[in-house]
Structures are given as structure tokens and as C-alpha cells.
C-alpha positions in Angstrom: 97.6 181.7 60.9 98.9 178.3 59.8 96.7 176.6 62.4 93.6 178.5 61.2 94.3 177.5 57.6 94.9 173.9 58.5 91.6 173.8 60.3 89.8 175.4 57.4 91.3 172.8 55.0 90.3 170.0 57.3 86.7 171.3 57.2 86.8 171.4 53.4 87.7 167.7 53.5 84.1 167.2 54.6 82.6 169.6 52.1 82.2 172.5 54.5 80.5 175.5 53.0 82.0 179.0 52.7 85.1 178.7 55.0 86.1 182.1 56.3 89.1 183.0 58.5 88.9 186.3 60.3 92.0 188.0 61.8 91.0 189.3 65.2 94.4 190.2 66.6 93.7 193.9 66.7 90.1 193.5 67.9 90.0 190.8 70.5 92.1 189.6 73.5 90.3 186.3 73.5 91.4 184.9 70.1 93.7 185.8 67.2 91.6 184.1 64.6 88.1 182.8 64.0 87.5 180.0 61.5 83.9 180.0 60.5 82.4 177.1 58.4 79.0 175.6 57.8 77.3 172.5 56.8 73.8 171.8 55.5 72.7 169.3 58.2 73.6 168.5 61.8 75.2 165.3 60.5 77.5 167.3 58.2 78.3 169.7 61.1 79.4 166.8 63.2 81.4 165.2 60.4 83.3 168.5 60.0 83.9 168.6 63.7 85.2 165.0 63.7 87.6 165.8 60.8 89.0 168.9 62.5 89.4 166.9 65.7 91.3 164.2 63.8 93.6 166.7 62.0 94.3 168.5 65.3 95.2 165.1 67.0 97.5 164.2 64.1 99.2 167.6 64.1 99.4 167.7 67.9 97.2 170.8 68.1 95.5 170.9 71.5 91.7 171.4 71.7 91.2 173.2 75.0 87.4 173.1 75.0 84.5 172.1 72.9 80.9 173.3 73.0 78.3 171.3 71.2 78.1 167.6 70.2 76.5 165.2 67.8 73.1 166.7 66.7 74.2 170.3 67.4 73.5 173.1 65.0 76.7 175.0 66.2 79.9 173.4 67.5 82.6 175.6 68.9 86.3 174.5 69.3 88.8 176.5 71.3 92.3 175.9 70.0 93.8 178.7 72.1 94.6 181.4 69.6 92.0 180.0 67.1 88.3 179.7 67.7 86.5 177.4 65.3 82.8 177.9 64.6 81.0 175.1 62.8 77.4 176.0 62.0 74.5 174.6 60.3 74.0 177.1 57.5 70.7 178.4 58.9 72.3 179.2 62.2 75.3 180.8 60.5 72.9 183.1 58.6 71.0 183.9 61.9 74.1 184.7 64.1 76.0 186.3 61.2 79.4 186.4 62.9 81.0 187.8 59.8 78.9 190.9 60.1 79.3 191.1 63.9 83.1 191.1 63.4 83.0 193.2 60.2 86.1 195.1 61.3 88.2 191.9 61.3 90.4 191.3 58.3 89.6 188.2 56.3 92.5 185.9 55.6 92.6 184.2 52.2 92.9 180.5 52.0 96.0 179.5 49.9 95.4 177.5 46.8 96.2 173.8 47.2 
């Protein structure tokens, strides 16, 4: 859970909107947690991605795979037990992963 929280806080460094951490341990064999954040523009989405990548590098957290790049409306990072979804807000609304995984338990972000 610490890794998921660290990633969510990294996203907030770039003013990510509505960070959500979902605990999927009882629902998925693919990942223990989803971190879902959004930005208003593709530029902000990429800035959030770059900040998460920087923090992962500093904390020696491996990124096993990335889908999406500069200009993307949805970037996905595979950190092993944590999958990070960075959406443009309109895509987040459309795909609505929070509703799709509605049985997952939300994890509160601790106060700084």
C-alpha cells in the first residue's frame, strides 16, 4: 500500500485531480492496487506521468511496463503489484474504472 500512496502523492505534485487508490487484493490476481488519477489536458497527463516516473526512479521502484506516451489521453504504468492509470478527465469519466471495480475497497490517502 505504501507504493500506491507514494505514487498518488507524486501525482498530486503535478496537481492531479481526484486521486483514488483501490484495493483489489481480493478481486484480482493481476494487481493488488489501482491508482487512478486524472489531468485536464494531455500535457498535464504527461507531466503527472513524468513525476511518477521520477519518484519511482528515486525510490528504486521498478516500472515493468508503460502504455501511452506524450500526447496520450490515458497512460498506464505497471509497477508489479500496483497499476497506475493516468487519464485525461474526459477519458476517466468515459471508462469509469471506479464503477467497473466498484467492489474494490478504496484506500484513504493519509494527510501530509
